[in-house]
C-alpha positions as CSV (number, residue, x, y, z in Angstrom):
1,M,38.7,-19.8,-7.3
2,S,42.1,-20.3,-5.6
3,Q,44.6,-17.6,-6.1
4,Y,48.4,-18.4,-5.3
5,I,51.8,-16.6,-5.5
6,L,54.9,-18.1,-6.7
7,T,58.1,-16.3,-5.8
8,A,61.6,-17.3,-7.2
9,S,65.3,-16.2,-7.7
10,C,67.9,-17.8,-9.6
11,P,70.9,-17.1,-11.7
12,S,69.9,-14.6,-14.6
13,T,69.6,-16.5,-18.0
14,R,67.2,-16.5,-21.0
15,G,64.0,-18.6,-20.7
16,I,62.8,-18.3,-17.1
17,V,59.9,-16.3,-17.8
18,A,58.5,-18.7,-20.5
19,A,59.6,-21.5,-18.6
20,V,57.4,-20.7,-15.6
21,A,54.4,-19.3,-17.8
22,S,54.3,-22.8,-19.6
23,H,54.7,-24.7,-16.4
24,L,51.5,-22.9,-15.0
25,S,49.5,-22.7,-18.3
26,E,50.1,-26.7,-18.5
27,K,48.7,-27.2,-15.0
28,G,45.5,-25.0,-15.8
29,C,46.7,-21.8,-14.2
30,N,45.9,-18.4,-15.5
31,I,48.5,-15.7,-14.4
32,L,46.9,-12.5,-13.0
33,D,50.1,-10.5,-12.7
34,S,53.7,-11.0,-12.9
35,A,56.9,-8.8,-12.0
36,Q,60.5,-9.6,-12.6
37,F,63.6,-7.7,-12.2
38,V,67.3,-8.5,-13.1
39,D,70.2,-7.5,-10.6
40,R,72.8,-7.0,-13.5
41,E,75.6,-6.4,-10.9
42,G,74.9,-9.9,-9.0
43,D,73.6,-11.5,-12.3
44,R,70.5,-12.6,-10.4
45,F,67.0,-12.7,-11.5
46,F,63.8,-12.3,-9.1
47,M,60.3,-12.9,-10.0
48,R,56.8,-13.1,-8.4
49,V,53.6,-14.3,-10.1
50,G,50.2,-14.1,-9.1
51,F,48.0,-16.9,-10.4
52,D,44.8,-18.8,-10.0
53,S,43.8,-22.4,-10.9
54,E,41.3,-22.6,-13.6
55,Q,40.8,-26.2,-13.4
56,G,40.8,-26.4,-9.4
57,S,44.3,-28.0,-9.2
58,S,45.6,-28.1,-5.5
59,L,48.7,-26.1,-4.8
60,E,50.3,-29.5,-3.9
61,A,49.6,-30.6,-7.5
62,I,50.9,-27.3,-9.0
63,E,54.0,-27.4,-7.0
64,A,54.6,-31.4,-7.4
65,E,56.2,-31.1,-11.1
66,F,58.0,-27.7,-10.5
67,T,61.0,-29.2,-9.1
68,A,62.7,-30.2,-12.3
69,L,62.2,-26.6,-13.7
70,A,63.6,-25.2,-10.7
71,E,66.7,-27.3,-10.8
72,R,67.2,-26.5,-14.4
73,F,67.5,-22.8,-13.4
74,A,69.2,-23.5,-9.9
75,M,66.2,-21.6,-8.6
76,T,65.2,-20.9,-4.8
77,Y,61.3,-20.7,-5.0
78,G,58.1,-20.7,-2.9
79,F,54.4,-21.2,-3.6
80,H,52.1,-19.3,-1.4
81,D,48.2,-19.5,-0.8
82,T,46.7,-16.1,-0.8
83,S,43.9,-17.2,1.4
84,R,46.4,-18.0,4.2
85,R,47.2,-15.2,6.8
86,A,50.9,-14.9,8.1
87,K,51.2,-15.5,11.4
88,V,52.8,-12.4,13.1
89,L,54.3,-11.9,16.8
90,L,54.6,-8.2,17.5
91,M,56.9,-6.9,20.1
92,V,56.9,-3.4,21.7
93,S,58.3,-1.6,24.8
94,R,56.8,1.7,26.0
95,F,56.2,3.7,22.7
96,G,52.8,2.4,21.2
97,H,52.0,4.4,18.1
98,C,53.2,1.7,15.9
99,L,51.3,-1.0,18.0
100,N,48.1,0.9,17.8
101,D,48.6,1.4,14.0
102,I,48.9,-2.2,13.4
103,L,46.2,-3.1,15.4
104,Y,43.8,-0.7,13.8
105,R,45.0,-2.0,10.3
106,W,44.4,-5.5,11.4
107,K,41.0,-4.8,12.7
108,I,39.8,-3.2,9.6
109,G,41.2,-5.8,7.2
110,A,44.1,-3.4,5.9
111,L,46.8,-6.0,7.1
112,P,45.6,-9.4,6.5
113,I,47.5,-11.1,9.4
114,E,46.9,-13.4,12.1
115,I,48.3,-11.7,15.3
116,V,49.5,-14.6,17.4
117,G,50.5,-12.7,20.4
118,V,52.4,-9.5,21.6
119,V,55.3,-9.4,23.5
120,S,56.7,-6.5,25.8
121,N,59.2,-5.8,28.3
122,H,57.1,-3.6,30.0
123,L,53.1,-3.6,31.2
124,D,52.1,-0.2,29.6
125,Y,50.0,-1.9,26.6
126,Q,48.8,-5.1,28.5
127,K,45.1,-3.8,28.5
128,V,45.0,-2.7,25.0
129,V,46.4,-6.0,23.7
130,V,44.0,-8.2,25.9
131,N,40.9,-5.9,24.8
132,H,41.8,-7.0,21.3
133,D,41.6,-10.9,22.5
134,I,45.4,-11.1,21.4
135,P,47.7,-12.9,23.9
136,F,49.7,-10.6,26.0
137,H,53.3,-12.0,27.0
138,H,55.3,-9.7,29.6
139,I,58.9,-10.8,29.4
140,P,61.2,-8.3,31.5
141,V,64.7,-8.0,30.0
142,T,68.0,-7.2,32.0
143,K,71.6,-7.6,31.2
144,A,71.3,-10.7,33.6
145,N,68.5,-12.2,32.1
146,K,68.6,-11.6,28.6
147,P,69.4,-15.0,27.2
148,E,66.7,-16.3,29.1
149,A,64.2,-13.7,28.1
150,E,65.1,-14.3,24.5
151,G,64.8,-18.0,24.8
152,R,61.1,-17.2,26.3
153,I,60.6,-15.3,23.0
154,M,61.7,-18.1,20.9
155,E,59.5,-20.5,22.7
156,I,56.4,-18.3,21.9
157,V,57.4,-18.2,18.3
158,E,57.6,-22.0,18.0
159,S,54.4,-22.6,20.0
160,T,52.3,-20.2,17.9
161,G,53.9,-20.9,14.6
162,A,54.8,-17.4,13.9
163,E,56.4,-16.5,10.5
164,L,57.4,-13.0,11.4
165,I,58.2,-10.8,14.2
166,V,57.5,-7.3,14.1
167,L,59.3,-4.8,16.3
168,A,57.1,-2.1,17.0
169,R,59.2,0.0,18.6
170,Y,60.7,-2.5,20.8
171,M,63.7,-0.8,22.4
172,Q,66.0,-4.0,23.3
173,V,69.0,-4.8,21.1
174,L,68.4,-8.7,19.9
175,S,71.3,-11.0,20.2
176,D,73.2,-12.1,17.0
177,A,72.2,-15.5,17.7
178,M,68.5,-14.5,17.4
179,C,69.0,-12.5,14.5
180,Q,70.5,-15.2,12.5
181,R,68.0,-17.9,13.4
182,M,65.1,-15.5,12.3
183,S,67.0,-14.1,9.5
184,G,64.6,-12.7,7.0
185,R,61.7,-12.8,9.5
186,I,62.3,-9.8,11.9
187,I,61.4,-6.5,10.8
188,N,62.4,-3.2,12.7
189,I,61.2,0.3,12.4
190,H,63.3,3.2,13.6
191,H,63.8,7.2,12.6
192,S,66.0,8.0,9.6
193,F,68.2,10.2,11.4
194,L,70.9,7.7,12.0
195,P,73.6,7.7,12.1
196,S,73.7,11.4,12.8
197,F,71.4,11.4,16.1
198,K,71.9,8.6,18.4
199,G,70.5,7.9,21.9
200,A,67.8,9.2,23.5
201,N,65.7,12.1,22.1
202,P,66.5,12.0,18.6
203,Y,63.7,14.3,17.4
204,K,65.0,16.7,20.2
205,Q,68.4,16.5,18.6
206,A,67.2,17.2,15.2
207,Y,65.0,20.2,16.1
208,E,68.0,21.7,17.6
209,R,70.1,21.3,14.7
210,G,67.2,22.6,12.4
211,V,66.5,19.6,10.2
212,K,64.0,20.2,7.7
213,L,62.9,16.3,6.9
214,I,61.9,13.9,9.3
215,G,62.1,10.2,8.1
216,A,61.6,6.5,9.1
217,T,63.0,3.3,8.0
218,A,61.6,-0.1,8.1
219,H,64.2,-3.0,7.5
220,Y,65.1,-6.5,8.3
221,V,66.9,-7.1,11.3
222,T,70.5,-8.4,11.3
223,A,73.3,-8.5,13.7
224,D,74.4,-5.1,12.5
225,L,71.4,-3.6,14.4
226,D,70.0,-0.8,12.5
227,E,71.9,-1.8,9.3
228,G,69.7,-4.6,7.9
229,P,68.2,-4.6,4.3
230,I,65.9,-1.8,3.9
231,I,62.2,-2.6,3.1
232,E,60.4,0.9,3.0
233,Q,61.1,4.5,3.8
234,D,59.4,7.8,3.9
235,V,60.0,11.4,4.8
236,A,57.9,14.5,6.0
237,R,58.8,18.1,5.7
238,V,59.2,20.3,8.8
239,T,59.9,24.0,9.2
240,H,61.4,26.4,11.9
241,A,58.0,27.3,13.1
242,Q,57.4,23.9,14.4
243,S,58.5,22.7,17.9
244,A,60.3,19.9,19.1
245,S,57.1,18.0,19.9
246,D,55.6,18.6,16.4
247,Y,58.7,16.8,15.5
248,V,58.1,14.0,17.7
249,S,54.4,13.6,16.5
250,I,55.1,14.0,12.9
251,G,58.0,11.4,13.3
252,R,55.7,9.0,15.0
253,D,53.1,9.1,12.1
254,V,55.7,8.4,9.4
255,E,57.1,5.4,11.6
256,A,53.6,4.0,11.7
257,Q,52.9,4.5,8.1
258,V,56.4,3.0,7.1
259,L,56.5,0.1,9.2
260,S,52.9,-0.9,8.2
261,R,53.8,-0.5,4.5
262,A,57.1,-3.0,5.2
263,I,54.6,-5.4,6.6
264,H,52.2,-5.4,3.8
265,A,54.9,-6.1,1.4
266,H,56.3,-8.9,3.4
267,I,53.1,-10.8,4.0
268,H,52.3,-10.5,0.2
269,H,55.6,-12.1,-0.6
270,R,56.9,-8.8,-2.7
271,T,60.0,-8.5,-0.7
272,F,63.3,-10.4,-1.9
273,M,66.6,-10.3,0.3
274,N,69.5,-9.5,-2.1
275,G,72.8,-9.5,0.0
276,D,72.6,-6.2,1.7
277,R,69.7,-4.9,-0.1
278,T,66.0,-6.2,-0.9
279,I,64.2,-6.1,-4.2
280,V,60.6,-4.8,-3.2
281,F,57.8,-5.5,-6.1
282,P,55.1,-3.0,-6.1
283,A,51.8,-4.1,-5.0
284,S,49.8,-6.1,-7.3
285,P,46.5,-5.0,-9.0
286,G,43.5,-5.1,-6.5
287,E,45.7,-6.0,-3.6
288,H,44.4,-3.4,-1.3
289,A,40.7,-3.6,-2.4
290,S,40.5,-7.0,-1.6
291,E,41.4,-6.3,1.8
292,R,39.2,-3.7,2.2
293,M,36.5,-6.1,1.2
294,G,37.6,-8.6,3.9
């Protein structure tokens, strides 16, 4: 039986949940899980509904008559087929921990995505990527050729149909134009020491200052560099007995885990951009179990 997801946001008012449930019921659909949230400050309503079609109705048929309801509530919405895997383009430089983690989770089915390619400004991970039968694109970046390099990246996005770009420790700043063009479709990961420890060797700086918590932040990319809407964060505790290299190892583990969880939330349509913030609904029942079976 086909399973689908409806995502919707609109001004907050009474009757939205009932109207959506009634529409799906009339179309022979059965709601499997539902999550909703009201941002009272912005007076905006967010909703994610998982459902299946008991009568075998196509997604097009279910969506066809939803327009009137959406117009009634001034709703921005989308219907998604859970059997379809999101097309993802990965980008990496010389730190491969996040890339390797994603490739492993993808291989075992924990990240149900279609990796359409890997872009890098270095050749360090070419062999790793090619050994996974994934296209590798070496695009060097300098101050002089940056517009041309980004043009080549966007050509890859368009030719592959990539819906999401993941910066798996890609150490190049993207232009405002690219960030705006791919708004809500680029996820980045970085350590959570910012703005305290900028530049090279942030973990060494943290060690020298006796930091007790190491963290990582995954967020959507905006023109404000590392200040986009946050999707996922986590921390790990460290002590005075650990070395600067321990900080790096622990930090890389946290980064990989946080980035993976952010990708997972995005591809399952659990994230909603809400100005400078995000609404992130928890994983629906059986979401992880079904992937382990895949």
